[in-house]
C-alpha positions in Angstrom: 40.8 -18.4 -6.1 42.5 -21.5 -4.7 42.8 -19.9 -1.3 39.1 -19.1 -1.2 38.1 -22.6 -2.2 40.7 -24.4 0.1 38.3 -24.7 3.2 35.5 -26.1 1.0 37.9 -28.5 -0.8 39.4 -29.8 2.4 35.9 -30.5 3.9 34.6 -32.3 0.8 37.9 -34.3 0.5 37.8 -35.3 4.2 34.1 -36.6 4.0 34.9 -38.4 0.7 37.9 -40.2 2.2 36.0 -41.0 5.3 32.9 -42.5 3.8 34.3 -43.4 0.3 31.1 -41.9 -1.3 31.1 -38.7 -3.3 27.4 -38.4 -3.1 27.3 -38.8 0.7 30.3 -36.5 1.0 28.2 -33.8 -1.0 25.3 -34.3 1.4 27.3 -34.0 4.6 29.0 -30.9 2.9 25.6 -29.4 2.7 24.8 -30.3 6.2 27.9 -28.6 7.6 27.2 -25.5 5.5 23.6 -25.3 6.8 24.8 -25.7 10.4 27.5 -23.0 10.1 25.1 -20.6 8.4 22.2 -21.3 10.7 22.7 -18.3 13.0 22.8 -16.0 10.0 19.6 -17.6 8.8 18.0 -17.3 12.2 19.1 -13.6 12.3 17.7 -13.0 8.8 14.3 -14.5 9.9 14.2 -12.3 13.0 15.0 -9.3 10.9 12.2 -10.2 8.5 9.8 -10.4 11.4 10.9 -6.9 12.6 10.4 -5.5 9.0 6.8 -7.0 9.0 6.1 -5.3 12.4 7.3 -2.0 10.9 5.0 -2.3 7.9 2.2 -0.3 9.4 4.5 2.7 10.2 5.9 2.5 6.8 2.4 2.7 5.3 1.7 5.8 7.4 5.0 7.3 6.1 3.9 6.4 2.5 0.6 8.1 2.9 2.2 11.1 4.6 5.3 11.6 2.2 4.3 9.5 -0.8 4.6 12.5 -3.2 8.1 13.5 -1.9 10.3 10.6 -2.5 13.4 12.1 -1.0 11.6 13.0 2.3 10.1 9.5 2.4 13.3 7.7 2.0 14.9 9.8 4.8 12.0 9.2 7.2 12.2 5.4 6.5 16.0 5.5 7.1 15.4 7.2 10.5 12.7 4.6 11.3 15.3 1.8 10.7 17.9 3.5 12.8 15.4 4.0 15.6 14.2 0.4 15.6 17.6 -1.0 14.8 16.5 -2.9 11.8 18.5 -3.9 8.8 16.3 -3.9 5.8 18.7 -6.1 3.9 19.1 -8.6 6.8 15.9 -10.6 5.8 16.9 -11.3 2.2 20.7 -11.7 2.3 20.6 -15.1 3.9 18.5 -16.5 1.0 21.4 -15.7 -1.4 24.0 -17.7 0.6 23.0 -21.1 -0.8 23.6 -19.7 -4.3 27.0 -18.4 -3.3 27.8 -21.8 -1.9 26.6 -23.5 -5.2 28.9 -21.1 -7.2 31.9 -22.0 -4.9 31.2 -25.8 -5.2 30.8 -25.8 -9.0 34.4 -25.4 -9.8 35.4 -28.0 -7.2 33.0 -30.6 -8.8 34.0 -29.5 -12.3 37.8 -30.0 -11.8 38.3 -32.5 -9.1 41.9 -33.5 -10.1 42.9 -29.8 -9.8 41.3 -28.9 -6.5 41.0 -32.2 -4.7 44.3 -33.8 -5.9 46.4 -30.7 -6.5 47.4 -31.7 -10.0 46.8 -29.0 -12.8 49.9 -29.6 -15.0 49.1 -30.3 -18.6 51.9 -33.0 -19.0 50.5 -34.8 -15.8 47.0 -34.7 -17.1 48.2 -36.0 -20.5 50.0 -38.9 -18.6 46.9 -39.8 -16.7 44.7 -39.7 -19.8 47.0 -42.0 -21.8 47.0 -44.4 -18.7 43.3 -44.7 -18.6 42.9 -44.8 -22.4 41.0 -41.4 -22.5 40.7 -41.0 -26.2 38.7 -44.1 -27.1 36.5 -44.2 -23.9 35.7 -40.5 -24.2 34.7 -40.8 -27.8 32.5 -44.0 -27.0 30.7 -42.1 -24.2 30.1 -39.0 -26.2 32.4 -36.8 -24.1 34.4 -35.6 -27.0 33.7 -35.8 -30.6 37.1 -37.2 -31.8 40.3 -38.3 -30.0 43.3 -36.1 -29.8 47.0 -36.5 -29.1 46.8 -34.3 -26.0 44.2 -33.9 -23.2 42.0 -30.9 -23.6 41.2 -29.5 -20.1 37.9 -27.9 -21.0 34.2 -28.3 -20.0 33.9 -31.3 -17.8 36.7 -33.3 -19.2 38.6 -33.3 -15.9 35.5 -34.7 -14.1 35.2 -37.4 -16.7 38.9 -38.3 -16.5 38.7 -38.5 -12.7 35.7 -40.9 -13.0 38.1 -43.3 -15.1 40.4 -43.6 -12.2 39.6 -46.8 -10.3 41.2 -48.8 -7.6 42.4 -51.2 -10.3 44.5 -48.7 -12.3 45.2 -46.3 -9.4 48.9 -47.5 -9.0 49.5 -47.0 -12.8 48.0 -43.6 -12.8 50.1 -42.5 -9.7 53.2 -43.7 -11.5 52.5 -41.9 -14.7 51.8 -38.7 -12.8 54.9 -39.0 -10.8 56.9 -39.7 -14.1 55.4 -36.4 -15.6 56.8 -34.5 -12.6 53.5 -34.2 -10.4 52.8 -35.4 -7.1 51.4 -38.8 -8.0 50.8 -39.9 -4.4 48.1 -37.3 -4.1 45.9 -39.0 -6.8 43.1 -41.2 -5.5 40.0 -42.7 -7.0 36.7 -41.1 -6.3 33.6 -43.2 -6.0 30.9 -41.4 -8.1 28.4 -44.3 -7.7 25.4 -43.0 -5.7 22.9 -45.6 -4.3 24.2 -48.1 -6.9 22.0 -46.4 -9.5 23.5 -43.0 -10.4 26.9 -42.0 -11.7 27.3 -38.4 -10.3 30.0 -37.6 -12.9 27.5 -37.7 -15.7 25.1 -35.1 -16.9 21.4 -36.0 -17.1 19.7 -36.0 -20.4 16.1 -35.7 -21.5 16.5 -38.8 -23.6 17.5 -40.9 -20.7 17.1 -44.2 -22.6 20.2 -43.4 -24.7 22.6 -43.8 -21.8 23.3 -46.3 -19.1 21.6 -45.4 -15.9 19.9 -42.6 -17.5 16.5 -42.9 -15.9 18.0 -42.3 -12.4 19.9 -39.3 -13.7 16.7 -38.0 -15.3 15.0 -38.2 -12.0 17.4 -36.0 -10.2 16.5 -32.7 -11.9 12.8 -33.5 -11.6 13.3 -34.1 -7.8 15.4 -30.9 -7.5 12.6 -28.8 -9.1 9.9 -30.4 -7.0 11.9 -29.8 -3.8 12.4 -26.1 -4.9 8.6 -25.7 -5.1 7.9 -27.5 -1.7 10.6 -25.3 -0.1 9.0 -22.2 -1.5 5.5 -23.1 -0.3 6.9 -24.0 3.3 8.8 -20.7 3.4 5.9 -18.6 2.5 3.7 -20.5 5.0 6.2 -19.9 7.9 6.6 -16.3 6.9 2.8 -15.6 6.8 2.8 -13.6 10.0 0.7 -10.7 8.6 -2.0 -10.1 6.1 0.5 -8.9 3.4 2.5 -12.2 3.6 -0.7 -14.4 3.7 -1.6 -12.9 0.4 1.8 -13.5 -1.1 0.3 -16.4 -3.2 -1.7 -13.8 -5.0 1.3 -11.5 -5.5 2.4 -11.5 -9.1 6.2 -11.6 -8.2 5.7 -14.5 -6.0 3.8 -16.4 -8.6 6.7 -15.6 -11.0 9.2 -17.0 -8.5 7.1 -20.0 -8.0 7.4 -20.8 -11.7 11.1 -19.5 -12.2 12.6 -21.4 -9.4 11.7 -24.9 -10.5 12.7 -23.9 -14.1 16.1 -22.9 -12.9 16.5 -26.1 -11.0 15.6 -28.1 -14.1 18.1 -26.1 -16.2 20.8 -26.7 -13.7 20.0 -30.3 -13.4 20.1 -31.0 -17.3 23.2 -28.9 -18.0 25.5 -29.6 -15.1 26.8 -32.8 -13.6 24.6 -34.9 -11.4 26.8 -34.3 -8.4 25.7 -30.6 -8.2 22.1 -31.6 -8.5 22.4 -34.0 -5.5 23.8 -31.1 -3.6 20.9 -28.9 -4.6 18.3 -31.4 -3.5 20.1 -32.0 -0.1 20.2 -28.1 0.3 16.5 -27.8 -0.3 15.5 -30.7 2.1 17.9 -29.1 4.8 16.2 -25.7 4.2 12.8 -27.2 4.9 14.1 -28.6 8.1 15.7 -25.3 8.9 12.4 -23.5 8.4 10.7 -25.9 10.9 13.4 -25.3 13.5 13.4 -21.5 13.0 9.6 -21.5 13.3 10.0 -23.3 16.7 12.6 -21.0 18.0 11.0 -17.8 16.8 7.5 -18.8 17.9 7.3 -16.0 20.5 8.6 -13.6 17.9 5.9 -14.8 15.3 3.2 -14.5 18.0 4.4 -11.0 18.9 4.3 -10.0 15.2 0.8 -11.5 14.8 -0.4 -9.7 17.8 1.1 -6.5 16.5 -0.5 -7.1 13.1 -3.9 -7.8 14.7 -3.7 -4.5 16.8 -2.6 -2.6 13.6 -5.6 -4.0 11.7 -7.9 -3.0 14.5 -6.5 0.5 14.6 -6.9 0.8 10.9 -10.5 -0.4 11.1 -11.1 2.2 13.8 -9.5 4.9 11.6 -11.5 3.9 8.7 -14.7 3.9 10.8 -13.9 7.3 12.1 -13.2 8.6 8.6 -16.5 7.3 7.4 -18.3 8.9 10.4 -16.5 12.2 9.7 -17.5 12.0 6.0 -21.1 11.3 7.0 -21.2 14.2 9.4 -19.7 16.5 6.8 -22.3 15.3 4.2 -25.1 15.8 6.7 -23.8 19.3 7.5 -23.7 20.3 3.8 -27.2 18.9 3.3 -28.4 21.0 6.3 -26.6 24.1 5.0 -28.3 23.6 1.7 -31.6 23.4 3.3 -31.0 26.6 5.2 -29.6 28.4 2.3 -32.5 27.4 0.1 -34.8 30.2 1.5 -31.9 32.7 1.6 -31.3 32.0 -2.1 -35.0 32.7 -2.9 -34.8 35.9 -0.9 -31.5 36.8 -2.5 -33.2 36.1 -6.0 -36.1 38.4 -5.0 -33.8 41.0 -3.7 -31.9 40.8 -7.0 -35.3 41.3 -8.8 -35.9 44.4 -6.5 -32.4 45.5 -7.3 -33.2 45.3 -10.9 -35.9 47.9 -10.4 -33.4 50.3 -8.9 -31.9 52.6 -11.6 -28.3 51.8 -12.6 -27.1 55.2 -11.5 -28.6 54.9 -8.1 -27.4 51.3 -7.6 -23.8 52.5 -8.8 -23.8 55.3 -6.3 -25.4 53.5 -3.4 -23.5 50.2 -4.0 -26.5 48.1 -3.0 -25.7 44.6 -2.3 -22.1 45.4 -1.3 -21.7 45.1 2.4 -18.5 47.4 2.6 -20.8 50.4 1.5 -23.6 49.5 4.1 -22.3 52.1 6.5 -22.6 54.7 3.8 -26.1 53.7 3.0 -27.0 54.2 6.8 -25.9 57.8 6.6 -28.4 60.2 8.3 -28.0 63.8 6.6 -30.2 65.4 9.5 -28.1 64.0 12.4 -26.6 67.4 13.1 -28.9 69.9 11.5 -32.6 70.1 10.5 -31.6 71.8 7.3 -29.3 68.9 6.3 -25.6 69.1 5.3 -24.3 72.6 4.6 -23.8 72.9 0.8 -20.7 74.4 -0.7 -20.9 78.1 -1.6 -22.6 78.5 -4.8 -24.0 75.0 -5.0 -27.6 73.7 -4.5 -28.2 71.7 -1.3 -28.1 67.9 -1.9 -30.8 67.1 0.7 -33.9 69.2 1.3 -34.6 70.7 4.8 -36.2 68.2 7.3 -39.2 70.6 7.6 -40.0 70.1 3.9 -39.6 66.3 4.4 -41.9 66.3 7.4 -44.6 68.2 5.4 -44.3 65.5 2.8 -44.7 62.8 5.4 -47.8 64.6 6.8 -49.5 64.8 3.4 -48.8 61.1 2.9 -50.4 60.5 6.2 -53.6 62.4 5.4 -54.0 60.6 2.1 -53.8 57.3 4.1 -56.4 58.4 6.6 -58.8 59.4 3.8 -58.4 55.9 2.3 -59.2 54.4 5.6 -62.4 56.4 6.0 -63.4 55.5 2.5 -63.0 51.8 3.3 -65.2 52.2 6.4 -68.1 54.0 4.5 -68.1 51.1 2.0 -68.3 48.5 4.8 -71.2 50.4 6.4 -73.1 50.5 3.1 -72.5 46.8 2.5 -73.9 46.1 6.0 -77.1 48.1 5.4 -77.6 46.3 2.1 -77.0 42.7 3.4 -78.2 43.1 6.9 -75.2 41.4 8.4 -73.1 42.9 11.1 -69.5 42.7 10.1 -66.8 41.8 12.6 -65.3 44.8 14.3 -62.1 46.1 12.6 -59.4 47.5 14.7 -58.4 49.8 11.9 -62.0 51.0 11.1 -61.7 53.9 13.4 -59.4 56.5 12.0 -56.7 57.7 14.3 -57.1 61.1 15.6 -54.9 63.8 14.1 -52.5 65.6 16.3 -54.5 68.4 18.0 -57.9 66.9 17.2 -60.5 65.5 19.6 -61.3 61.9 19.4 -64.5 60.9 17.6 -67.5 60.7 19.8 -68.8 57.1 20.6 -72.4 56.1 20.6 -73.8 55.9 24.1 -75.8 52.9 25.2 -79.5 53.8 26.0 -80.3 53.2 29.7 -83.8 53.0 30.9 -85.3 56.0 32.6 -86.3 55.7 36.2 -90.0 56.9 35.3 -93.0 54.4 34.9 -94.0 53.8 31.3 -90.8 54.9 29.8 -89.1 51.9 31.3 -91.4 49.3 29.5 -89.9 47.3 26.8 -91.4 46.8 23.4 -92.6 43.3 24.4 -94.5 44.6 27.5 -96.2 47.4 25.6 -97.6 44.9 23.2 -99.3 43.1 26.0 
């Protein structure tokens, strides 16, 4: 653990020795961390932009393979490999400040151990006795009651280091050396920040109960407010597509907007003020980083915005084409319904006619079933006037065609008699009413085969003789 923390300890110790201010050292420490991690943050931003540009293709894959989760994940992985995009690259950088905070926490909690290199219990007891730890700690409420030995728990080591001042520094070094530790490594840490805040103390809600409590109380509040502002700026700079612009309406984002300041408040009121100063500095530097990344990635943002606009245009066209296709399909169905309306009536009428057909005949003829239509078109007299040859000892199924023709001729004669009867009735009606009916084409019966056509009335032509040529009008004169 000491090996991992050594670079951070060395950096913080160097800034503290150079500026003789623990608060300023923490701020400069945050600046160095941001500068070192800036390339990773920039890469993460660029990866986020690429992910946003692929959102349209991922939506298509979702529609295409949404029901097959395994196939969908495989196609998404292929898409990432093809576009050379790391799906985790856009979010990993956001966890780095939390990791640095976890690394910085033990350094702030035990400055004598990590910054001065003293962790021996005898040396700590010697230092505690030199600065009168028991009575001062009880008076400040750091411990409940004084003990013979120093308890290296909680934030006791931080409180102990705050009691080392330039006035008692030589005595403390001598006591540590006498206890077998490297007393020359001990130095005093200036926890006074801006002349108002003691960074070794923990802020309290009841700030009036401690000296400088109001300044300490403001640190967690400022930390929470900076977290909210940073979240809003981050969402605004990341709003390169419609989905990101609607992030404020997203339930998860609203939850983060609430949880983030609450976590900052919890950290501020449960941990030393030095950690809260670092967190505020980190939030302010993160805002500056967002602004710089926005400048450097302006072309990428514009390209992503153009891609999003093109994707929205294509989606609108697809939606319009889909509505047009559905309208055409609906119109086609309506037209088919209109065309089939008469067919349905005919089919109903045909069904009524079929009901008149005896069941045995319908069963044998398979009326209404197209696969039996060829059988219904069978002509038994195609090859012989006598019909199909019956099996020996059986009656013929179809009568000879001659008998069939005789039946047809008799039916034709009956029809002719009916026509003559209708003609006679029309003549009688004419005589009674005195009106000449319109000529009927069917009034003249058709001549039977072998009979002469009926004689037609000849028009009277005037004779060539004298008086016979006079009309009725002239003879009256």
